[in-house]
C-alpha positions, 0 to 999 in steps of 0.5 A, spaced: 500 500 500 502 506 498 504 511 504 501 518 504 506 524 506 503 528 511 505 535 510 501 538 515 505 535 521 511 539 524 518 538 522 520 531 525 513 528 526 512 527 519 509 520 518 515 514 517 514 509 512 513 502 515 519 497 513 519 495 506 513 500 504 516 504 498 515 511 500 512 515 494 517 520 493 523 522 489 528 517 493 533 523 494 530 530 494 534 535 492 536 541 496 531 545 492 525 542 496 521 548 498 522 549 506 515 552 506 513 545 506 516 544 513 513 550 516 506 553 517 503 554 510 501 561 509 496 564 504 495 560 497 495 564 491 494 559 485 496 561 479 491 560 473 493 554 469 492 552 461 491 545 458 487 539 458 485 538 465 484 545 467 479 545 461 476 539 464 475 542 471 471 548 467 467 543 464 465 540 470 464 546 474 459 548 468 455 542 468 455 540 475 453 547 477 448 547 472 445 541 474 445 544 481 441 550 479 437 548 474 434 541 477 429 544 482 425 548 476 424 541 472 417 539 471 414 532 471 407 530 470 405 525 476 397 526 475 392 530 478 393 533 485 401 530 485 407 535 485 409 536 478 417 538 480 421 533 478 426 532 484 423 534 490 424 532 498 417 533 501 418 533 508 411 535 509 408 529 506 413 525 507 415 523 500 421 524 496 420 525 488 425 523 483 422 524 476 418 517 475 420 514 482 416 516 488 419 514 495 415 513 501 418 513 508 417 505 509 422 505 503 428 509 506 432 502 504 432 505 497 436 511 500 440 507 504 442 503 497 444 509 494 448 511 499 452 504 499 452 505 491 455 512 492 460 509 497 462 503 493 463 508 486 467 512 490 472 506 492 472 504 485 474 510 482 479 512 487 482 505 487 483 506 479 484 514 478 486 516 485 482 523 488 478 525 481 472 526 485 476 531 490 479 534 484 473 535 479 466 533 483 467 535 490 462 541 492 468 544 496 472 544 489 467 546 485 465 553 489 472 554 491 474 554 483 468 559 482 470 563 488 478 563 485 475 565 478 471 571 481 478 573 485 482 573 479 477 577 475 477 583 480 484 582 483 488 579 477 492 572 477 497 570 482 503 575 482 498 581 481 494 578 487 500 577 492 502 584 490 495 587 491 495 584 498 502 587 500 500 594 498 497 599 502 490 601 502 488 605 496 481 607 493 483 601 487 484 596 492 478 598 496 474 597 490 477 591 488 476 587 495 469 590 496 467 588 489 470 581 490 466 580 496 459 582 494 460 577 488 462 572 493 456 574 497 451 574 491 454 567 489 453 564 496 446 567 497 444 564 490 447 557 492 443 557 499 437 560 496 437 554 490 438 549 496 431 550 499 428 549 492 429 542 493 424 542 499 418 546 496 415 547 490 420 551 486 416 557 483 412 558 490 417 558 495 421 563 490 415 567 490 414 567 498 421 567 500 422 574 497 415 576 499 416 574 506 411 568 506 416 563 506 416 558 512 422 560 517 426 554 516 427 556 509 430 563 511 434 559 516 437 554 511 438 559 506 442 563 511 446 557 513 448 555 506 450 562 504 454 563 510 458 556 509 459 557 502 462 564 503 466 562 509 468 555 506 469 557 499 472 564 500 476 563 506 478 556 508 479 553 501 484 548 502 484 547 509 477 544 508 480 538 504 486 538 509 483 538 516 476 538 515 475 532 510 476 525 512 477 522 505 484 524 505 486 519 510 481 514 508 484 514 501 490 510 503 486 504 504 483 505 497 489 505 493 496 501 492 502 502 488 498 500 481 493 506 482 493 511 477 495 518 481 498 525 479 505 523 479 512 526 478 516 521 474 522 522 478 526 517 474 526 522 469 526 528 472 532 527 477 537 530 478 533 537 477 536 543 476 535 550 473 535 551 465 540 555 461 539 556 454 544 552 450 546 548 455 546 540 454 541 535 458 547 530 459 547 528 467 541 531 469 533 530 469 528 534 465 525 538 471 528 545 471 525 547 478 521 552 475 516 551 481 510 552 476 507 546 479 507 549 486 504 555 483 498 553 480 496 548 486 490 550 489 492 546 496 500 549 495 503 542 495 509 540 491 507 534 487 515 532 487 515 530 494 510 524 492 503 523 494 501 527 499 494 527 503 493 534 501 493 533 494 486 533 491 488 530 484 486 536 480 492 535 475 493 542 474 500 541 475 500 536 469 498 542 465 503 547 468 509 542 467 507 540 460 507 548 458 514 548 461 516 542 457 514 545 451 518 551 452 524 548 453 523 543 448 523 536 452 517 531 452 511 532 456 508 528 462 514 529 466 508 530 471 502 525 469 497 520 471 502 514 473 503 509 478 508 508 483 510 501 481 511 504 474 516 509 476 520 504 480 520 499 474 522 505 469 528 507 474 530 500 473 530 500 466 523 495 465 517 497 461 511 500 464 505 496 465 498 498 467 493 494 471 486 497 472 483 490 473 486 488 480 483 484 486 481 490 489 478 493 483 474 487 481 471 486 489 469 494 488 466 493 481 462 486 483 459 489 490 457 495 486 454 491 480 451 487 486 448 492 490 445 496 483 442 490 481 438 489 487 436 496 487 434 495 480 430 489 482 426 492 488 424 498 483 422 494 478 418 489 483 415 495 487 408 495 488 403 501 488 399 497 494 402 496 501 399 493 507 401 493 515 398 490 520 399 491 528 395 486 533 392 489 539 396 487 546 392 491 551 387 487 551 391 481 548 384 478 546 376 479 549 372 473 551 365 475 548 358 473 551 357 467 547 364 464 549 367 466 542 374 470 542 375 477 539 382 480 537 383 487 535 388 489 529 390 496 526 391 495 519 394 501 515 393 501 508 398 505 503 395 507 496 401 509 492 397 510 486 394 516 483 387 514 484 382 513 489 382 505 490 376 501 493 380 495 496 377 488 499 380 485 505 379 478 507 383 474 513 385 467 512 387 461 516 381 461 521 375 456 521 369 461 521 372 468 522 367 474 523 371 480 520 369 487 521 372 494 519 370 500 524 364 495 527 361 494 520 361 488 516 363 492 509 370 489 508 371 494 502 376 500 504 376 506 500 383 509 500 385 516 497 390 516 492 397 517 495 395 516 502 396 512 508 390 510 512 389 506 518 383 502 519 380 499 526 379 491 524 376 486 529 376 478 528 371 474 532 372 466 532 367 461 535 370 455 533 376 455 538 377 447 538 380 447 531 385 453 533 387 451 540 391 457 543 393 461 537 393 461 530 397 464 524 392 468 519 393 472 513 390 478 511 389 479 504 388 486 501 385 486 493 384 491 488 379 488 484 380 493 478 387 492 477 388 485 480 393 488 485 394 485 492 398 485 498 398 480 504 401 481 511 401 475 516 399 476 523 397 472 529 390 470 532 390 469 540 385 465 543 387 463 550 393 464 554 398 470 553 403 471 547 
């Protein structure tokens, strides 16, 4: 297993690799290794990178933010009397709507299944390609990228921002700082405002929010999301990834020496040294120690020190290094997606190899597929009619004046269809039961659409010799219009205690 280097620890307390475990870093770090890695890190000013991975990050930002901001406004026709919002978490009516899927509280296991799928998918992707989730899809990364874009728009790129922060306060500096924070607050407020749209009908809550008629919880959660977005993306940034998020420390269990990670190929880059025009490359590596990989890094690390828990796998250092390699006329991908094992193999003169199919990736893939098929089968086989039965315990049973025994039950019927149903209730397993619903012998239960209704049911049995002290019975609920039925077992107690 690859050992991660923890640069957040104090000098002399950094993690030591276990005997026999290879450390993912250059075997002989040169004196040019930045001393800032071993002391308290100052504010980071990431430089704008240009290249394939920066473009992928822009694409991910636009697509994912588009999904977040647009989805609450999408409509989905579910019939008369049903909400037409495609994605809606309706706490008031205890429903979760996702396009054609409607999840009831009794079906919370679907949410559990989705969480398990998300975890297994993250494990699988990490074991294959490292922290691509952190680098491209994590909300913290997305909004931080957006906030840095705004900061760069008003204050300029890396050097300009450093110079501005060190300069005295002038009208120009006040304008730039104020404008930046106003836009940050607008983005944060818009983010918090959109969040509440997922829990109410979007057009209605948007109107009520600005007219002061929205629920108090809407204002509370909008303010909370505004504050967290503004503070985490505007000020804390890489500190969230390093200190608050547990994933950097968990990922070490997900990857091994054959996992693809953003890797500095020290077999090709060392020994590094400054580039001089006209000088030959004999006796030294391709790394010219320009530190552009550090300048573009959003978490301020030096990828040449190996795999570190702060690294979010954004690959911007690859773009920066490729740009420099082009300028000095050296091959690209001195920093690239590679494996620790390949770096070692090339340093020994062996051919590189890539094994995406490995025991751990197979296990994750099989588990992911298995849970996915189970959930798919459950969705395909789910019914629009459900039945729950709870027998009365106080009293356990009632002896009638004629010697017969009466048991009471609470029957809950869930009608998940979009129309009212007239359902027939029967009970099987007793010789000659007399069934009453709410004291009436009419066993037709009228249940409105998309509702759960409780019915008071009693069963009286006088043929006690055939059942002894207790008997298993089966409640059967049938919809004659669609031949749909639901069953639930229960117990009829005729004597003693259960």
